[in-house]
C-alpha positions as CSV (number, residue, x, y, z in Angstrom):
1,G,0.0,0.0,0.0
2,E,0.7,3.4,-0.8
3,F,-0.8,6.3,1.3
4,W,-1.0,10.0,0.5
5,F,-1.6,12.6,3.2
6,V,-2.4,15.9,1.5
7,E,-2.3,19.0,3.8
8,P,-3.5,22.1,1.9
9,M,-2.0,25.5,3.1
10,P,-2.7,29.0,1.8
11,S,1.0,29.8,1.6
12,F,4.4,28.5,2.4
13,A,4.5,31.2,5.1
14,A,1.4,29.7,6.7
15,N,3.0,26.3,6.6
16,E,6.1,27.6,8.4
17,D,3.9,29.3,11.0
18,F,2.0,25.8,11.5
19,E,5.5,24.1,11.8
20,K,6.4,26.7,14.7
21,A,3.0,26.1,16.4
22,S,3.6,22.2,16.2
23,D,6.7,22.6,18.5
24,K,4.4,23.9,21.3
25,E,1.8,22.0,23.5
26,P,-0.8,21.1,23.3
27,L,-0.3,20.5,19.3
28,K,3.2,19.1,19.9
29,S,1.8,16.1,22.1
30,A,-1.2,15.6,19.7
31,L,1.2,15.3,16.7
32,A,3.6,13.0,18.6
33,M,0.7,10.6,19.1
34,M,-0.3,10.6,15.6
35,E,3.3,10.1,14.4
36,T,3.4,7.0,16.7
37,R,0.2,5.5,15.5
38,D,1.0,6.2,11.8
39,G,4.8,6.0,11.9
40,E,4.7,2.3,12.7
41,L,3.0,1.4,9.5
42,R,5.5,3.3,7.3
43,L,8.5,1.8,5.8
44,S,9.3,5.1,4.2
45,S,8.0,8.5,3.5
46,R,8.5,11.5,1.1
47,T,7.3,15.0,1.1
48,S,6.4,16.9,-1.9
49,W,5.5,20.7,-2.1
50,A,3.2,22.1,-4.8
51,V,1.3,25.1,-5.7
52,F,-2.1,25.5,-7.0
53,R,-2.5,26.3,-10.6
54,P,-5.9,27.8,-11.2
55,D,-5.0,28.4,-14.9
56,M,-4.7,24.7,-15.4
57,S,-7.8,23.7,-13.3
58,Y,-11.2,23.0,-14.4
59,H,-14.2,24.0,-12.2
60,A,-12.1,24.3,-9.2
61,D,-14.7,26.3,-7.5
62,K,-16.8,22.9,-7.4
63,F,-14.0,21.3,-5.3
64,N,-15.7,19.6,-2.3
65,P,-13.2,17.4,-0.5
66,A,-15.8,16.6,2.1
67,K,-17.7,14.3,-0.4
68,A,-14.8,12.9,-2.1
69,R,-14.5,9.0,-1.8
70,Y,-12.0,8.4,-4.4
71,V,-9.4,10.7,-6.1
72,M,-7.7,10.0,-9.5
73,V,-4.4,11.8,-9.4
74,A,-2.8,12.1,-13.0
75,T,1.0,12.9,-12.7
76,F,2.4,14.6,-15.6
77,R,6.3,14.8,-16.1
78,V,7.0,17.7,-18.5
79,K,10.5,17.7,-20.6
80,L,12.6,20.6,-19.3
81,G,12.1,23.8,-21.1
82,R,8.7,22.6,-22.3
83,D,6.5,24.1,-19.4
84,A,4.9,26.9,-21.6
85,D,3.9,24.3,-24.2
86,F,2.5,22.2,-21.6
87,L,0.4,25.1,-20.2
88,A,-0.9,25.8,-23.7
89,G,-2.0,22.1,-24.2
90,A,-3.5,22.2,-20.8
91,K,-5.6,25.3,-21.6
92,Q,-6.8,23.7,-25.0
93,H,-7.8,20.6,-23.2
94,I,-9.6,22.5,-20.6
95,G,-11.3,24.6,-23.5
96,A,-12.5,21.2,-24.8
97,F,-13.9,20.2,-21.3
98,E,-15.8,23.4,-21.4
99,K,-17.0,23.2,-24.9
100,A,-18.2,19.5,-24.1
101,N,-19.7,20.7,-20.9
102,I,-18.0,17.8,-19.0
103,D,-19.2,17.7,-15.5
104,E,-16.0,17.2,-13.4
105,C,-13.8,19.1,-11.1
106,I,-9.9,18.9,-11.7
107,V,-7.8,20.7,-9.4
108,A,-4.1,21.3,-10.8
109,Y,-0.8,21.8,-8.7
110,Q,2.7,22.3,-10.0
111,V,5.4,20.5,-7.9
112,V,8.0,22.9,-6.7
113,A,9.9,20.5,-4.4
114,G,10.2,16.8,-3.7
115,A,9.8,15.4,-7.3
116,P,11.5,15.9,-10.6
117,S,11.4,19.4,-12.3
118,G,8.3,19.7,-14.5
119,T,5.8,17.7,-12.4
120,Y,2.3,18.5,-12.4
121,L,-0.5,16.9,-10.5
122,F,-4.2,17.0,-11.5
123,F,-6.6,15.9,-8.9
124,T,-10.1,14.6,-10.0
125,M,-12.4,14.2,-7.1
126,M,-15.1,11.1,-7.3
127,D,-18.0,10.3,-5.1
128,S,-18.2,6.9,-6.6
129,M,-15.9,4.7,-8.7
130,K,-18.7,4.4,-11.3
131,V,-17.6,7.9,-12.5
132,L,-14.9,5.8,-14.2
133,D,-17.3,3.9,-16.1
134,E,-18.1,7.1,-18.0
135,Q,-14.6,7.8,-18.9
136,P,-14.8,6.7,-22.5
137,A,-17.8,8.7,-23.2
138,R,-16.2,11.7,-21.6
139,M,-12.9,11.2,-23.7
140,Q,-15.2,11.0,-27.0
141,A,-17.0,14.0,-26.0
142,I,-13.5,15.9,-25.6
143,Q,-12.3,14.6,-28.9
144,Q,-15.4,15.8,-30.6
145,A,-15.2,19.2,-28.9
146,M,-11.8,19.6,-30.2
147,G,-12.3,18.3,-33.6
148,A,-10.8,15.2,-35.0
149,E,-7.9,17.0,-36.7
150,N,-7.1,19.2,-33.7
151,F,-7.3,16.3,-31.4
152,G,-4.9,14.2,-33.5
153,Q,-2.5,17.0,-33.5
154,F,-2.7,17.6,-29.7
155,M,-2.2,14.0,-29.1
156,K,0.7,13.8,-31.4
157,S,2.3,17.0,-29.8
158,T,2.1,15.6,-26.4
159,G,5.0,13.3,-27.1
160,D,7.2,15.9,-27.7
161,V,6.3,17.9,-24.5
162,I,5.7,15.1,-21.8
163,V,8.0,12.6,-20.6
164,S,5.4,10.5,-18.6
165,I,1.8,10.3,-17.4
166,E,0.8,8.2,-14.5
167,D,-2.7,7.7,-13.1
168,T,-3.1,6.8,-9.5
169,L,-6.6,6.0,-8.0
170,L,-6.5,6.7,-4.4
171,E,-9.6,5.8,-1.9
172,V,-10.4,8.4,0.9
173,K,-10.1,6.5,4.2
174,P,-11.7,8.4,7.1
175,G,-10.1,6.3,9.7
176,M,-6.7,7.4,8.4
177,S,-7.8,11.0,7.7
178,Y,-7.5,14.0,10.0
179,A,-10.5,15.7,8.6
180,P,-11.4,19.2,9.7
181,Q,-14.7,19.7,11.6
182,Q,-16.4,21.1,8.5
183,F,-15.7,17.8,6.7
184,I,-17.2,15.9,9.4
185,D,-20.3,18.1,9.4
186,A,-21.0,17.9,5.9
187,D,-21.2,13.9,6.1
188,P,-20.9,12.5,9.6
189,G,-22.0,9.2,8.4
190,F,-18.8,8.9,6.4
191,W,-16.2,10.8,8.5
């Protein structure tokens, strides 16, 4: 098993303030207890830092992590010096999502530390895995929205820009989560 713990922060400065606060009681003892509980299950760990990219996100305003049960994470590794091309392609792809009126929320992040340069993460929240059953129809709608010729050129050019794409399906586990009270209040039966 692989486990991801995602901690959203409004800024790196806010994270630094959190780190300082975590060295003081009562937070220090609470975090030590959690580390003891979680640490015994870990063989290794890795921390990555990423910044939100609203210009590469799709319907980020609909992001509702309290209702997410599964998360698909698409990890893109872009060739050095090709970030601008990747951004242009992402905007073209998002435009096709808009034109096809795809009902999804994709939140994009650019990794700035803890992974190879040119790493981007796209989080798609799902309330059920059945959303994946509709993926072929969504892809066909996107292809139609772009037009066959444009879609073919788009797909061909991705090989010149992208080193690799990895899709990871994660399941939200309430027993392993440290959900804020607003999540718990939104769905107490789950959290």
